[in-house]
N, C-alpha and C positions, 0 to 999 in steps of 0.2 A: 433838889430844891426845897426850901421850907414852905410847907403848906400844899405841896403838890403830891397828890396821892393816886397810885395805879393799882387796880385790882389784878389778881392773879388770873390766869387763862380760865380757870375752873371756879371762879368767884364772881359774885355781883357786889358792887360797891354801892352801899346805901347812904346817901348824905342827907342829913336832917338839919333843921335849924334856919333854912332860907325858904325860899318859896316851895310850895306843895308840888308834888309829883303828879303822875298821871292819875287821873280819876279822883283827885282830891286826897291822894296818898300823902301820909305825913313826911314823905321822903322822896328824894330823886334817886333813880337807879342808872348806874353806869356801869358798862360791860365792855371789855375790849380795848379801852384806852384810859388815860389819866385825865385826872381832874384838879385844878387848883381849888384848894379849900382853905377858907380863911380860919385860922385858929381862933379858939375860944368862941366865935360866933357860929361855927358850924361843928357838927359831930358825924364822924364817919364810922360805919359798921360794914362788915363783909358777911355775905350770906354763900355758903358753898354751893356750887352746881354740879359736884362730882356725884358718881354713882353711890347709892346706899342700898343696904341690903337688911331685910327683915325676915325673920324666921317664925312660921306659925306652927304650932302643935295643938290640934283641936280634937275633941271627941265629938263625932258628928253622928246622928241617927238617921238611917237610910228610910226609905219609903216603906220598907219591909220591917221596920221596927229594930234593926240590928245595928248595934253601936259600932262605929269604926273609929280607930285612931288614926287621924290623917296629919301627916307632916308635909309642910310645904315651904318653899323659899321664894321671896318676892325681890325682884332687883328694881329700884325706882330711883328717881331723881327729881330735882326742882326743874321745871320747864323753862326753856331758854327765853321765852317772850317776856316782855315787861310785866303783863298781867299776872303771869304765873309767879313771877319772882315777888311782885308786890303781895299776892295772897300768901305765899309761903313766909314772906318776910313778916308780915304781920302777925303770923301765927307761931313761927318757930325761931325768929331771930335771937331772942334771948336765950333759948334752949333747943339747939338744933338736933340734939339726940332724940327729942320727942318725935321728930319725923318718923323713926323706925318703929316706935311704940305705937303710934297712932295708926300707921299703915298695917302693922300686924293686926290691930284690933278690928280694922275695917275689914280686912280680908278673912278674918276669922269668922266674923259675922255673916259675909257673902258665901263663905265656904259651907258654913252649917246650912244655909237656906238652900244652896244649890244641891247639896248631897241629900237632904230631906225630901227632895223631889225625884230621886233616882234610885234604882235598885243596886244590890251588891254587885250583879253581874255587869250592869252598865258602867258602875264606878270602876269595877276592876279592868274591864275590857275596853273601856273608852275614857282613859285619863285625859287625852289631849281634849275631848270634848268638855270635860269638867273644867280643866284649866281656862278654856275659851270662855265658857259661860261665866265664870267668876271674873275674868278680866272685864267682860262686857259690861256686867252688873256695876263693877266698882269703878268704872272710868269716870262717870259723871262726878261721882262723890269725891275721887281723888283730884279731879281737875278743880274743885271748889277750893281745895286746900293748896293749890299750885303745883301739885305732884303729878308726874307720869309714870306708869309702870312700863318698864322695858319687856320683862318677861316674868312667868309665873311657873314654877316647876313643883309637880306633885311628887315628893320623893318616896314616901311610903304610905301604904294602907293596910291596916291591922285590925283584925276583929277581936284581939285579945285571946280569951279562952273560949270563946264561943265554938270556933271551929268550923264556922260556915264556909269560910273561903277554903280551908283544907277540903271539906265535904264536896264543895263545888268543883274542886280540882281533882277529887278521888277518881272519878271515871277516867279522866285524861291520865292520871297516873297509872291506874290499872291498866289502861289500854297501852300505855308505854311500857309497863312492866311486862304485859303480855307479848308485845312486840319484841322486847329485849329477850324474853325467854324463847320465844320462836326463833329469834335469830341466833341465841346461843345454842339452841337444839339444832338448827340448821348447820351452824358452824361445826358443832360436835360430830354431827352426821358426815359433814363434808371432810372433817379431819379423819375419821374412821375409814371412810370411802378412800380417801388418798392414801391412808396407810395400806389398806387392802390392795389398792391398785399398785402401790409401790412394792408391796410384798410379790404380788403376781408378776409384775415386771422383773424384779430380781431373780425369781424362780426361772422365768422364761430366759433371762439373760444367762443364767448359770447353765441352762439346759442348751441353748444355742451356742455357748462356749464350749462345752463338752463335745458337741456335734462337730463343731468346726476343728477343734483339737483332733478328734477321731479322723475326720476327713483329711486333714494335714498329715497326719502321721501315715495315713494309708497311701497318700499321694507321694510322700517322701519314699516309702518302701517301694512303690511301683516305680518311680524313676530310677531308684538304686538298682533294682532288678533289670530294668531295661538297659541301664547303662552297663551292668555287668555282662548282659547276654550280646548286646550290639557293639562291644569293643572291637572285634575283628572287622565286622561290617562297616563300622564307622571309619576305621582305618583305611579299608578298601575305598569307600566312597570319597575320603579326603585325597587319596592318591589320584583317583579318576578325575577329580576337581582340579588338581595340580596339572595333569597332563593336559586336561581342556584348556587350562589357562595358558600352558606354555604353547600349545598348538596356536592358539588365538594370538598370543604375543608374535610367534614366528610369522603368522600371517600378515600381521600388521607391519612387521619389519620388512617383509617382502615387498608389500605396498609402498612402504615408505622409500625402499631402494628404488622401485621402479619409477615412482614420482621423481626421485633424485636424479635417475639417468635421463629421464625425459627432459628435466630441467637443465641439466648439465651438457648432454650431447645433441638430443633430437631437436630441441629447440634452438639451439645455437646453430645447427647444420641447415635447418629450414630457413632460419633468418639469412644465413650466407647464400644459399640458394636464390632466395628472393631478391637479396642485394645484387647477385651477378646476373640475374634476369632483368632487374631494372635497369643495370649498367648497359647490358647488351642492347636492350631496346632504345636506350638513350643514345648509344654509339651509332645504331643503324639509322636513327632519325638524324643524328648529326651529318651522317655520310650522305644520306637523301638529300637534306638540305644544301650541302656543299656541292652535290653533283647538279642540283637544279641551278644554283648559283653559278657554277662554271659553264653550265650550258648557256645560261642567259648571257654571261660574259663573252662566250664565243660568238654568239649571233651579233651581239653588239660590235664586237671588234671586226667581224666580216662585213657588216655594213659599212662600218668606217672605212675599212680598206677599199671596198668597192667604190664608195664616194671619192675616196682619195684617187682611185684609178679613172674616175670619170673624164677628166680633161684628156688624159692620154687616149682613151677610147675615141673621145670626139676628134682628137688630133690624128689618129689613125684613119678615122673615116674622111676626115678632111683630105688626107694625103692621097686617099684613093681616087678623090675627085680631081686630083691635081693634073693628070694626063688626059682627063675626059673633055670631050668637045662639047661645052655647055654653052648654050645661047641664053643670055638673060635678056628678056624682052621687056620687063617692066622696071628696069633700073634698079634703084636702091631697094624698093620694095621686094623685088625678086630675089635679090642677094640675102634680105632678111629671111625670107622664106626659106632659102637653101639652108641658112645657119640654123633656123628653127627645127628644120627637118634633120639635120646633123645632131643637135642636141636630143630630139627625140628618139632618134635611132640609138643614141648612147644609153638613154634611160631604159629602152627596151632591151638592150644588150644587158644591162645591170640586173633587170628583173629575170632575164633568162638564167643568168649566172647564179642568182640567189636561189632560183628554183632547183637548178642543177645541184647545187651545194647542199641545199636542204635535202634532197632526194638521196645524195650520197651518204648523208649523215646516218641513214637507216641501214646502209650496207656496212659490210665489215671491210673497210678500206684502209690501207696502211700507206702512209706518206702523204706529201702534200699534193693538192689537186692542181693539175696543169690546164690552163685556159689558153687557147689559141685566138687572139684577137681577130687575125684574118679570116679564121673560120667563121667566128661570130659575125664579122661584117659581110662575109659573103653570104651567110644565111639570111642576111636582111632583104636580099633581093634588088638593092640600089645600085649595084655595079660592081665590078671585079676590084679586089684589093691589090694595090700596087706594092705594099710592104707587109713584111713578115713581123709580128710581135707576139709576145707570150707574156703572161702574168702568173707568177707564183704565188700561191696561197698556203700559208703554213698553217 
């Protein structure tokens, strides 16, 4: 846009022709942004804010009166604040290269002043202290002209042909040379000793090698002699070992055959005998159970037969009373008592028969048992039997 001006990032724009700037300065300072400037009525100039460099080469006399040639480099720039820009602009705006010239002269004066209060030893060994003191003394003066110093480096210090610095370093050089010579001598001695040790080790190695070779040759000869002498003995020993091995093999074969016979014959025979024994025991137990069951069945059958014969027994007893002269005094009750007596007599007869049959079971009897009912009735004592009957029991 026409009339709108913008300074660079490392520049300060100075606008003159209008109202005055800070502190009555004849221009206004603009940094970091643009500004509309009326043409013809306003004038715009730019002041650099970038880093500048000044080199100083000065001959300075020390406190000891020794002249030293000192070379230093100063890095400086215009301050970023408005006051520094105004101060620098009023002094260097028309010729900004003068900043380096003036800075070099200022530092040259302060450098001579500081070096004049120090000795050569201090200057040589304490360069950082020298630079710090020069910066400190020049700070106020540089601020007045709007400049700030970023760094000061003392690059070289030389006494020319005086040789003071060389003489000062001579003891150190001599000490270093002596240390170097001692180190060289020690290295040479170590090298010689190493060579001697290597030679001794080589001689010892050669000697041990010769000894080993001799021992090896002697051992070979001894083994060969023993082999030549022990030929028949070794053969006999080998044959003996073969026989022992064959004997052991035969014993193992016999043991294996024995185990095979046991497995094939003895074990099956034992198993068969055990099986037959178990079957015999089982058969005997079966027969015993069947005998007990048969005996129990015969008793039950006998009891059933006797019970079935009970009416006949009672009938026979009643028939024995048919011809008897019996007087019944108490009527129906008397007849009932007679009938109950007949039944009781029948039961008594059954018990006798059962006992007789049970006792005959222990005896060795052949054929069926014959029971005579008249005999049983006559044994009761109630009167003579009038009929003859018998019971066959199979």
